[in-house]
C-alpha positions as CSV (number, residue, x, y, z in Angstrom):
1,M,97.8,93.6,117.3
2,L,100.1,92.3,120.0
3,Y,100.6,94.4,123.2
4,Y,103.8,92.9,124.6
5,D,103.1,94.0,128.2
6,R,100.0,91.8,128.3
7,I,100.2,88.1,129.3
8,T,97.6,87.2,126.6
9,S,100.0,88.4,123.9
10,Q,103.0,86.6,125.5
11,L,100.9,83.4,125.7
12,R,99.9,83.8,122.0
13,M,103.5,83.8,121.1
14,I,104.4,80.9,123.3
15,W,101.5,78.8,121.8
16,D,102.9,79.3,118.3
17,E,104.7,75.9,118.1
18,L,106.4,76.6,114.8
19,R,107.9,79.9,116.2
20,C,109.1,78.3,119.4
21,H,110.4,75.1,117.9
22,S,112.3,77.0,115.2
23,Y,114.0,79.3,117.7
24,S,114.7,76.5,120.2
25,V,116.5,74.4,117.6
26,A,118.5,77.4,116.3
27,I,119.5,78.3,119.9
28,R,120.6,74.8,120.7
29,R,122.7,74.7,117.5
30,T,124.2,78.1,118.0
31,V,124.9,78.4,121.8
32,R,128.1,76.6,122.9
33,P,129.0,75.4,126.4
34,G,130.3,78.3,128.5
35,D,128.8,81.0,126.2
36,V,127.6,84.4,127.5
37,V,124.2,85.2,125.9
38,I,122.1,88.3,125.7
39,D,118.4,87.8,125.2
40,F,117.3,91.2,123.8
41,G,113.6,91.9,124.6
42,S,113.3,88.7,126.5
43,G,109.6,88.6,127.3
44,L,108.8,85.7,129.6
45,G,112.4,84.4,129.1
46,I,111.8,81.3,127.0
47,W,114.9,81.9,124.8
48,S,117.0,82.6,127.9
49,M,116.0,79.3,129.4
50,V,116.6,77.4,126.2
51,A,120.1,79.0,126.0
52,A,120.9,78.2,129.6
53,R,120.0,74.6,129.1
54,A,122.0,74.5,125.9
55,G,125.1,75.3,128.0
56,A,125.3,79.0,128.3
57,S,127.2,80.0,131.5
58,R,125.4,83.3,131.8
59,V,122.4,84.8,130.2
60,Y,121.3,88.5,130.4
61,A,117.6,88.7,129.8
62,I,116.7,92.3,129.0
63,E,113.0,93.2,129.3
64,A,111.6,96.7,129.4
65,T,108.2,95.9,130.9
66,D,108.2,95.5,134.7
67,D,105.3,93.1,134.9
68,V,106.6,90.8,132.2
69,A,110.1,90.9,133.7
70,Q,108.7,89.9,137.1
71,M,106.8,87.0,135.5
72,S,109.9,85.9,133.7
73,Q,111.9,85.9,137.0
74,A,109.3,83.7,138.6
75,L,109.2,81.3,135.6
76,I,113.0,81.1,135.5
77,A,113.2,80.3,139.2
78,E,110.5,77.7,138.8
79,N,112.7,76.0,136.2
80,G,115.8,76.1,138.4
81,L,117.8,78.5,136.2
82,S,118.1,81.6,138.4
83,D,121.8,80.9,138.9
84,K,122.4,81.2,135.2
85,I,120.0,83.9,134.1
86,T,120.0,87.5,135.2
87,V,116.8,89.4,134.4
88,I,117.4,93.1,133.7
89,T,114.4,95.5,133.6
90,A,115.6,98.2,131.4
91,D,115.4,99.8,128.0
92,A,117.5,97.4,125.9
93,G,119.2,100.2,124.0
94,K,120.4,101.9,127.2
95,V,121.4,98.9,129.3
96,E,124.9,98.6,130.7
97,L,126.3,95.0,131.0
98,P,129.4,93.8,132.8
99,E,130.8,91.8,129.9
100,Q,130.7,91.0,126.2
101,A,128.5,88.2,124.8
102,D,129.1,85.3,122.4
103,C,125.5,85.4,121.2
104,I,122.6,87.8,121.0
105,I,119.1,86.5,120.6
106,S,116.3,88.8,119.5
107,E,112.7,88.3,118.3
108,L,111.3,91.7,117.5
109,M,109.6,90.9,114.2
110,N,106.1,92.1,113.7
111,C,103.8,90.6,111.1
112,A,105.5,92.2,108.1
113,G,109.0,92.1,109.6
114,F,111.4,94.5,111.2
115,N,108.9,97.1,111.9
116,E,108.5,97.6,115.7
117,Y,111.3,100.0,115.9
118,D,114.2,101.4,113.8
119,G,116.7,98.8,114.8
120,E,119.1,101.3,116.5
121,P,118.7,99.8,120.1
122,L,119.7,96.3,118.8
123,M,122.6,97.8,116.9
124,K,123.9,99.6,120.0
125,V,123.8,96.4,122.0
126,R,125.4,94.4,119.2
127,D,128.1,96.9,118.6
128,G,128.8,97.5,122.3
129,Y,128.6,93.9,123.7
130,L,128.9,91.3,120.9
131,K,132.3,89.8,120.6
132,P,134.0,90.0,117.2
133,T,133.4,86.3,116.7
134,G,129.9,86.5,118.2
135,R,126.6,85.2,116.6
136,M,123.2,86.7,116.2
137,I,119.8,84.9,116.2
138,P,118.3,85.7,113.7
139,Q,121.3,86.4,111.6
140,R,119.4,87.8,108.7
141,L,115.9,89.3,108.1
142,R,114.3,89.7,104.7
143,H,111.1,91.7,104.0
144,M,109.1,90.5,101.0
145,I,106.2,92.1,99.2
146,R,103.9,90.7,96.5
147,L,100.9,91.9,94.5
148,C,97.8,89.8,95.1
149,R,94.2,89.3,94.3
150,L,91.7,87.9,96.7
151,P,88.1,88.4,98.0
152,I,88.3,91.1,100.6
153,E,85.7,91.2,103.4
154,F,83.5,94.3,103.5
155,K,84.4,95.1,99.9
156,S,82.2,95.4,96.8
157,D,82.6,92.9,94.1
158,D,85.0,95.1,92.0
159,G,87.4,95.3,94.9
160,G,86.6,98.9,95.8
161,W,85.0,100.0,99.1
162,A,81.3,99.3,99.1
163,E,79.3,102.6,98.7
164,D,76.4,101.3,100.9
165,M,77.8,99.1,103.6
166,Y,75.4,98.8,106.6
167,G,73.4,101.6,104.9
168,L,76.3,104.1,105.3
169,T,78.8,105.6,102.9
170,W,82.6,105.4,103.6
171,K,84.4,108.0,101.6
172,A,85.7,109.9,104.6
173,V,87.8,106.9,105.9
174,R,88.3,104.9,102.7
175,D,91.8,106.1,101.8
176,F,93.1,106.2,105.4
177,A,91.8,102.7,106.1
178,S,93.4,101.4,102.9
179,A,96.8,102.2,104.3
180,G,96.2,100.2,107.5
181,A,98.0,96.8,107.8
182,T,95.3,94.1,108.1
183,N,96.7,91.1,109.9
184,T,94.7,88.1,108.6
185,D,94.9,84.7,107.0
186,V,95.3,85.1,103.2
187,R,95.9,81.5,102.4
188,G,94.0,80.7,99.2
189,H,95.2,84.0,97.7
190,S,96.1,84.3,94.0
191,W,99.4,86.0,93.3
192,A,99.5,88.8,90.7
193,S,103.3,89.1,90.6
194,P,106.5,87.4,91.7
195,P,107.7,88.2,95.2
196,H,109.9,91.2,95.6
197,L,112.7,91.6,98.1
198,W,111.8,95.0,99.7
199,W,114.3,95.1,102.6
200,D,117.3,92.8,103.5
201,L,119.1,93.1,106.8
202,D,122.2,91.3,107.9
203,L,121.7,91.7,111.6
204,E,125.3,90.8,112.4
205,R,126.8,93.5,110.2
206,D,124.4,96.1,108.8
207,D,123.7,99.6,110.1
208,L,120.3,98.9,111.6
209,S,119.5,102.5,112.2
210,D,119.2,103.1,108.4
211,N,115.7,104.3,108.0
212,L,115.5,104.1,104.2
213,Y,112.5,101.7,104.6
214,R,110.7,104.4,106.5
215,S,111.1,107.0,103.8
216,G,110.0,104.6,101.1
217,I,111.7,102.1,98.7
218,P,110.5,102.2,95.1
219,V,109.5,99.0,93.3
220,R,108.7,98.5,89.6
221,W,106.4,95.6,88.8
222,P,106.1,94.7,85.1
223,I,102.8,92.9,84.7
224,Q,103.1,89.5,83.0
225,A,99.4,88.5,82.7
226,E,96.0,90.1,82.7
227,G,94.2,90.1,86.0
228,K,92.8,92.1,89.0
229,V,95.0,93.3,91.8
230,H,93.6,94.2,95.2
231,G,96.7,95.1,97.1
232,I,100.0,94.0,98.6
233,V,100.9,91.1,100.9
234,A,104.0,91.9,103.1
235,Y,105.8,89.2,105.0
236,F,109.2,88.3,106.4
237,E,111.8,85.5,106.2
238,A,114.1,85.3,109.2
239,E,117.3,83.3,108.9
240,L,117.7,81.9,112.4
241,D,120.8,80.0,111.4
242,E,122.2,78.5,108.3
243,K,119.5,75.9,108.0
244,I,116.3,77.4,109.7
245,V,114.2,80.1,108.0
246,L,111.1,81.2,109.9
247,S,108.7,82.8,107.4
248,T,105.3,84.5,107.5
249,S,104.7,83.9,103.8
250,P,101.2,82.7,102.9
251,D,103.0,79.8,101.2
252,A,104.5,78.8,104.6
253,P,102.8,77.2,107.6
254,L,100.6,79.6,109.5
255,T,102.1,81.3,112.5
256,H,100.7,83.6,115.3
257,W,101.8,86.6,113.1
258,L,99.2,85.7,110.4
259,H,99.8,87.7,107.2
260,T,99.9,91.4,106.5
261,F,97.6,92.6,103.8
262,L,97.7,96.2,102.5
263,S,94.6,97.1,100.6
264,F,94.4,99.4,97.6
265,P,91.5,101.8,97.7
266,R,90.2,100.3,94.5
267,A,90.9,97.2,92.4
268,L,93.2,97.5,89.4
269,M,92.3,95.7,86.2
270,L,95.8,95.1,84.8
271,R,96.9,93.8,81.4
272,A,100.1,92.1,80.4
273,G,102.7,94.8,79.5
274,D,101.3,97.2,82.1
275,C,103.6,98.5,84.8
276,L,103.0,99.3,88.5
277,D,105.5,101.7,90.2
278,V,105.0,101.3,93.9
279,K,106.8,103.2,96.7
280,M,106.1,101.6,100.0
281,S,107.2,103.0,103.3
282,F,106.7,102.4,107.0
283,S,105.3,104.7,109.7
284,T,104.4,104.6,113.4
285,A,102.8,108.0,113.3
286,R,99.6,108.5,115.3
287,G,100.5,105.5,117.5
288,A,99.8,102.8,115.0
289,T,101.8,100.8,112.5
290,S,101.0,101.7,108.9
291,Y,102.5,101.2,105.5
292,P,101.9,104.3,103.2
293,V,102.0,103.2,99.6
294,S,102.2,105.4,96.5
295,V,101.1,103.7,93.2
296,V,101.4,104.8,89.6
297,W,99.8,102.5,87.0
298,T,101.0,103.0,83.4
299,R,100.3,101.4,80.1
300,A,102.6,102.1,77.1
301,G,104.0,105.0,79.0
302,E,100.6,106.6,79.7
303,I,99.3,106.9,83.3
304,I,96.1,104.9,83.8
305,D,95.7,105.5,87.5
306,Q,97.7,106.8,90.5
307,F,97.0,107.2,94.2
308,D,98.5,107.4,97.7
309,T,97.0,105.1,100.3
310,Y,97.9,107.4,103.3
311,P,96.3,110.9,103.5
312,A,98.3,113.8,104.7
313,S,95.9,114.4,107.5
314,I,92.6,113.2,109.0
315,P,89.8,115.7,108.6
316,G,89.1,117.4,111.9
317,S,92.4,116.3,113.6
318,P,95.7,118.1,114.1
319,P,98.6,117.2,111.7
320,G,101.3,114.7,112.8
């Protein structure tokens, strides 16, 4: 998990060459001489500096964390760009700016996509300060999910939780843990279904406060071939411009985001002709990102198995 107020997390992002190169190229192609640019959630200000060097006359770098904003100011001054970049320490959704912008740059994707917040702060800045002819980077964000099978660490051979791991049983936490998003490297996976477009956002036009993805979007997967399914891989595809797509797919080059794997509490032995009805949602309850999943497995109209991967409560703890 990345904590964006820590320099170690900021450095981890900066050391991701694919991420930085992709954004830098897209910014240089999108920002025009004389443009006013908003860097939404600017971190250490790398995109602000790229935009300034691409010809922006003014850049408003908005960063909510004091320490990170101070570091960015020092870095911007070190690179001789303080005359073009104004660092604003504020909640980006509440900031007031003196003028409208030609371009808004944001990079708020987490491992599975647009899941760090509900999008409303970005929408407010876009609707309040982006010119009618303005551009967004990214301009589009797609969330993809796919059934997969793979060996899972700390699992028994059949894909279920081991009953005797370290000499202990695990029933009390098994279902709750299965809903957790494990960020790992799943290259070498074996797909059990085609990819499914779970959520598609046009960042330049869509209502980003729409929380349908929080309440759950149903997916129906007809199974084409016999095989075992262990869970779901979730990833994103960010269109930075018309030519550059930055993706966290396991089929794409590895990034600092790694891959998001959502484990089922038990492996499913599927046959061709079976059907999986999956309702996957998004939650930040209890201070952590999770993806509650409801699964119904049917064969010839009969239910073979069904489960929810997120319990209503944790035993011994208050609800909520």
